[in-house]
N, C-alpha and C positions, 0 to 999 in steps of 0.2 A: 815369523821369527825363527831362526835356526835353533836346533836342539841344543847345541853347545851354549848358545846365549841364554836359553831358558834355564838350563842347568846352572850356569854361572850366576844368573840373577837370583834364582831360587836359593841356591846355597849361600850367596852373600846376604840375602835377606834373613835367612836363619841365623847366620853368624852375627849379623848386626843386632838382631833381637837378643841373642844370647849375651853378647858383649854389653849391650845396654842394661840388661837385667843384672849382669855381674857388677858393672860399675855402680848401678843404683844401690844394690844390696851391700856391696863392699863399702861404698861411701857411708851409708847409714851405720853399718857395723863399726867402721873405722871411727866415725864420730863418737859412737857410744864408748868404744874401747879407749879412745884418747881422753874422752871426758872422765871416764872412770879412772884411768891411769893418772890423770892430772889431779883428780880428787884425792887419790891415795897419796900422791906426792905431797899435796898440801897438808894432809893429815899427819904425815911424817914430819913435815916442817913445823906443824903446830906442836907436836910432841917435843920437838927439839927446842922450840921457843919456851915451852912449859918448864924445861929443866932450868932455865935461867930466871924464872919468876918465883922468887922466894919471898918470904915474909919481910925480909929486911930490904929487899930491892924496891926501887921506885918503879911502879908498873908502867908509867908512860915512857920512862927512859928505856926500860927493857923492850917495850914495843918499838920505840924509835930505832934502837940498836939492831934489833932483829930484822926490822923492815929494810933498814939500809943494807944489812948483810945478805938477806935472801932476795931482795927485789920484790917482795910481796907486800901487800897491806896486812899489817899485823894489828889485831885488836884484842885487848884483854878485858874481860867482862866478869864482874863479881857474880856471886850466886843470885843476887837480886835483879840482875839484868842491867846494871849500870855499867857504862863504859869507864874503865879506870885508866886505860892506856890505849893510844891509837897512833900508828906510825904516820898517819896523814893529817892528824889534828894536834894542835898544841895544847898545853895544859889549860889555857884559858877557854878553849873551845869545847873541852870535854863536857863541861857542865851543860852546854846547850844541846848536846846530842840526846836523842830520845832513848827511851829504855828499850833494850834489845831482848827483853824477856820473851817476846812473842815470835822471835825469829825461828824459822823451822830448824836451822842447823843448831841453834842454841838449845832448843828443847830436846832434839835428838841426842846431843852430846850429854845433856844432864841425865837423860833416861837410859841411853845405851853406851855411853862412853865416847862416841864420835858420831858425826853426821855431816852431810854435804847438801848443798842446794844451789840452784842457779836461779837468780832473780835479779830484778832491777834494783840497784842500790839507791835508796832514798837520799842518802847523804852524798854519795859520789855522783849520782845521776846517770850511771851507765850500768849495763848488765854485767854481773860478776859471778864467779864461781866461788862459793864459800865452803870452807872445811873447818869444823870445830871439834876440839877434844876437851874432855872434862879434866879439870885441874883442882887440886885441893882448895884453891882460893877462888875458884869460879870456872870460867871457860876461856880457853885460848882459841882464837879464831884467826885463820889466815885466808886471805881473799886474793883473787887474781882476775883481771878483766877477761871476759870471754873473747875479746878481739884477738888476744894472743893465742888462745886455744883454736879459734877459727882460722888463724893464719897457719897454724900447724896442720889443721885438718885440710884446709884448701891446698896446701902443698902436697899432702899425701894423695888427695884426690887427683891433682894434676899428674902426679906420677902414675896413678892408676889409669888415667885417661891416655897418657902417653903409651903405656904398655898395651892398652886396649887398641889404640890406633896401629901400633906395630903389629899386633896380632891380627888386626883386620887386613892390613896390607899383605901379611903372610898368607892369610886365608884366601885373599884374592888370587895370589899366585898359585897356591895349591889347588884351589877350586877350579881355576882355569885349566890346569893340567888334568885334573880329574874329569872335568866336563869334556875335554878333548879326548881323553882315553875312553870315555863312555860313548861319546857321539860318533867318533871315527868309525868303529866297526858297524854301528847302526846305519850311518850314512853309506858305507860301502855295501851293506846288505840291501839298503833301499835302492841304490843305483843298479845293483845286479837284478833285484826284483823288477825294477822298471824296465831294464833291458830285456829280461825274459818275457815280461808282459807284452813288450813290443815285437816279440818274435825272434830276438837274437838269443837263441838257445845255446850258443857256444860259451856264453859267460858263465863262470862258476866262481863261488866265493873261495878265496885263498886264505881265509881267516881261520886260525886255530886258536880260539880263545877259551878260557875256562868258564864254567858256569852256564847260565842261560844263553849268553851271546854265542858261545860255542855250540850249544844245542840248536839254536836258531840257525846258525851257519850250516850245520850238518843237515838239518831238516830242509833248508833251502836248496842245498846241493842235491839231496836225494829227490826233491820235488822237480828240480830242473832235469835230472836224469830221466825220471819217469815221464815227465812231460815231453822230453825229446824223443823217447822211445815211442810214446803214444802218437805224437805228431808224425814221426817217421812211418809208423804203421798206418796211420790215417792217409798219409800221402801215397803210400804204396797201394792201399786199398782203393783210394780214389783213382790212381793211375790204372789199376786193373779194371775198375768199373768203367772208366773212360774208354779203355781199350775195348772192353766187351761191347759197350754201347756203340762205339764208332764202328765196330766190325759187323754190327747187325745190318741186314738188308732192309730192315724196317726203320722207319723214321720214328724217333723218340724225342719228346719234349716234356719238360717238367714246368708246371705252372704253380706259383705260390698262391697262398690263400687270398692275396690281394689282387690276383689276376695278372701277375707279372711273370713273363717267361724267363726262368732263371737258368735253364740249360736245354740244349738241343744238339743232336748229333748231325753229322754232315748229310746223311740221307734226308733228314727232315728239312735241312737248309735247301737241299736240291729240290725236294718235292714242293716246298712252299715258297721257294725263291726268296729266302731271307738273306740279307746282306749285312745287317747290323749285328753287333756282338751282344750277347745277353749280359745283364738283364735288360729287358725292354718290355713295354706294355703289350698285352695281348691284342690291343687294337691294331698293331702293326702286322698281325697275321692276315692272310687273305680273307676277304669279306665273303666267306662261304657260310651260309646259314647252318648247314649240317655240322660243320666243324665248330662253330661258335656255340651251338646248342649242346654239343657233346661236352665241351669244356665247362660251360655253365652248369650242366647237370652234375658233372663230377665235382666241381667246386661246391655244389649244394649237398654233396654226400651220396649221390646216386651213381652207380656204375652204369655204363652204357654198353649195349651189345654192338658187335661190329656193324657199322653202317657204311654203305658205299657212297662215295661222292666223287665229283669231277673237279680237280683243281688244275688249272692251266692245261697241260697236255698229259696229265697223269690221272688214272683211275685208281682211287685209294679206298681202303677199308679203314675207318677210324674207330678206335676203341679208347675210351677214357675211364680211368679208375681213380677214386678219391684216395688220398693219403691219410693215415691215422693222425698225423701231426698237423694236418691242414694242407690244402693244395691238391694238385692232381697230376697224374702222369697220363700222357696221351701217346698212343702208338698208332703209326700210320703204315699200313701194309700195302705195298704196290701191287695192284691187280692189273696194271696196264698190259704186261706180257701175257697174263692169263687170258684177259679179254681178247687180246690180239690173236692168241692161239685158238681161242674158241671161234673167233671170226674166220680165221684161216681154215679151221676144221669144217665149219659150216660151208664155207666157200668150196673147200676141197670135195666134200660130199656132194654138194650141188653140181660142181663141175664134172666130177667123175660120173655122176648119174647122167648128166647131160651128154657127156662125151660118149658114154656107152649106149645111151638110149637110141640115138639115131641109127648106128649100125645094127643094133639088136632088132630095131623095128624093121629095118630093110631086110635083114636075114630072115626074120619070122615071116614077113610078107611074101618074100619070094619062095620061102620053103612051103608055106601054105598054098601058094599058087601052083607050085610043082606037084603038090599032092592032088590037085584037081585033075580029073581025066580030060583028055582031049587037048592038052597043051602041045602046040607044035614043037617039033624037035629043035628048030632054030631058036625059039623062045626059051626052051629048056636050057640050052647052052648059055644063052645070055643071062638067064636067071642064076644059073650056077656060077658063072663068072662074077656076077655082082655079090653073090653070097660069099664066094672065096675072097673078093676084094675087101668087103667089110669085116669078114672074119680076121683077115690079115691086119686090118686097122686096129681091131680090138686086141689082137695079139701084141701089136707094137705098144699100145697103151699099157697093157698089163706088164710087158717086159720093162718098159720105162719106169713104171711104178715099183716094180721089184728092184730095179737098179737103185732107185732113190731110197727105198726102204733099207737095202743092204748098206748103202753108203752112210745114211744118217744113223743107223743103229750101231755103227762101228764094226760090223762084221767084215768090212772090206778095208784093207790098208794098202796104200800104193807101194809098189816096189820100183823106185825110180832108178833109171839108168840113162846113159847118154843115148838119145834116140835121134835118128836122121829126120829132120823136119821136112825135107824135100820129098822123101819117100812117103811120109804120112800124108802130106798135102796132095800128092799125086793120087794116092788111094782115095782120098776124099773127092778129088775132082772126077775120078772114074765113076763114082756112084751118082754124080749129078750131070754126066755128059748129056744124056738125052734131054732133060728139062732145060739145061743151059742152052743147048743148040736150038730148042724150040723157042726159047725166050730171047735168043740172040744175045746171050751173056758171055763175055770173054772171061776165061779163068786164067789168072796171072799169078806169078810168084815173084817176090822181092825179098830175097833172103840175105840178110847181113850175117846172121848166125846160122850155121848149117846143122847144129845139134842143140837139143835142149835136154836138161836133166829132169826126166819125168817118167812115170809108168807108161810103157809103150802102148798098152791096150787103152788106158785112160786117155792118153794124148790123142790116139787115133779117134776115140769117141768124141773128144772135145772138138777137134778140128772138123770132123765130119758133121757134127751137129751145127757148128757155126757156118760152115760152107753151105749146107742144105738150107739153113734158115736164110742166109744171104741171097741165094739163088731164088728162093721162094718169093722174096720181096723185091726182086729186081726185074725190070723189063727193059731190054735193049740198053745194056750197060756193061759193067765189069764187076767181077769179084776178085779181090786180090788178097793173097796170104802173104803177110810181111813179118819179118823177124828183125828184132833190134836187141842190142845189149844195153841195159840200163843199170849201171853200177854193178851190184851183185845179183841182178835179176836178168832173166831172159824174157823178152816181151814178144808175144805172138799176137798179131793183129789181123783180124778178118774184116776187110772193108768192102762195102758195096756202094753202088751209085743208084740205089733203088729209091723207093718211095719215102724212106725216112719216117720219123715220128716226132711228135711234139714233146716238150720237156716233161709234161706230167706223166708220160708213160715210161720214162727212163727208169724211175725208181721202182717200177713194178714188173718189168719185163722178165726178171729172174724168178718170179713167183710161178707156182704150178698152175697150169691151164690159163695163165693170163695171155690174152691176145689183143694186139692193137686193133686188128680187123678180124673178129671171130669168124665171120662167114667166109671170107677169102682164105683164111688159114686152114679151115676145115676142108674147103674145096680143094686146096693144094695138098692135102694129106697130112698136115702137121698135127701132132698130138698135144701141143701146148706144154710139153715137159722137157723139151730139149735144152733150153737155156737154164732151167732149174738144175738139170743134171750137170751141165757145164760148170755152174757155180759151185756145186758141192764137190765135184771132182777136183777142181783147181784149189779150193780151200783145204781139201784133204792133203794136198801137197804143201800146205803152208803158204800158198800164193793168194792172189786176189784177181778179181775180174771187174772191169768197168766198161761203160758204154757211152758213146757220144753219137748224136744224131741231129740232122737238120732236115725238116720236112721238105721233100722233093729233091734233096741232094744226096741222100744216102745215110748209112749207119756204119760206125766202126766199133767193133767189140774187141777189147784188149784183155788178154790174159797174161799174167806175169808169174813165172815160175822162179823160185829162189835157186841160186847156185848151190851146189853141195857144200856142206861145211867142211872145214879142214879136218 
């Protein structure tokens, strides 16, 4: 039931009870007042009748005349209580009337001068109001039937009821307006409070009412303002927290006390390959025992130390911490690059050791042999040439390692300029003329672009390394240096028709010391660092390098240099 209806019904109930009480009390008092007033009127009438009752007058005639004039029953009673005159009985019937000496109005009139009573008339047979006054010759009594008094009282009560009904109708109208005036601001405040509770913080009470309603409106307005400011601050804080969490390189996920994942950043999605949006059950996480044990331990209230695990193609360190309010936060640190670098470092140390061990062994062996007496002069020269050859090989390895170190450390920056590709290619061809002639390899140029925007020394080293590598792996074929313009890039391709390689080697040929055929490469004098140097030099220019190969059909290595910016 609405507030206005409750106020209306409650107010009307109170008004109805009050009106009923007023009608009841007023009716009773009115009956008493009218009865008393009628009794006083009868006493005055009795005194008037007494003025005409003299010693010489006939009592019955006096009673008849007075009754006819007043319209009342008039009775004259002597001091002994005998009726000597009555307006309703003739002279012959008076003797049959009983003695009125015991009537209450008669006794009161004799004792106090006047008296009234209401009782059932034994002679008339109905209820009457009697008023009696003392007279020198006895008592003068006047009576009237109570029906007449009741008619007057009933009429007065009807008037009171009509007035009460009109008052009740007026109360209905006034109460309705009162209920509306009280309920309307409350309903408005209720609707605004409901809207604010639903998140619509732009709603404000426009009510300016006096008293408690106005205070409530002001308090609700202030509450909405504070709530809006706090929610805005919370949103800003949540946005900052989200930005911070999303910017982390670590994966972070939050788990509720019930084991539901309620939040995770993009890195965690990437590591765990999660596609669904939170919240979701932790059962949808990868089925890794270490990860699940860390989450269970944190939910149980115990923090976990970083533990390494393998999830898909990532090596992760997982750490879980319990939250004071329940739940846990899990951090995933990616160790994949670190482990890969450790592997590369181990491979690098092993490869360097292996690459230097052989020439050092040869140099030491020949040097010890030369120290022995009696070595023929012809052998001494051969041993010295071998020592010089392997020393030069170690020197090339050290030089290449220094070049790589300088490029990777950032101590070298290219100084690009327009460089003649044909001249660079011919210089590279000149360095491999002897092995190319020995292997019956043709050296060819196919230049669409005559110049490339690159560091001249770096370009010479790139092309030379690629040409030497191509000649080293080609037997009776061709090595071609080709240039093309590809959009805003200049492409230099060194293609051979040599032995080629299978696809599993293509992704690793730019690693240091990686060889498809280690024994043959070492025999041909390669250091295993040429392609790694090529990759770093090209990338230092902002370019890129790719390779394509087919076993038995040859290999093509493409380097792309970007054109100069405007």
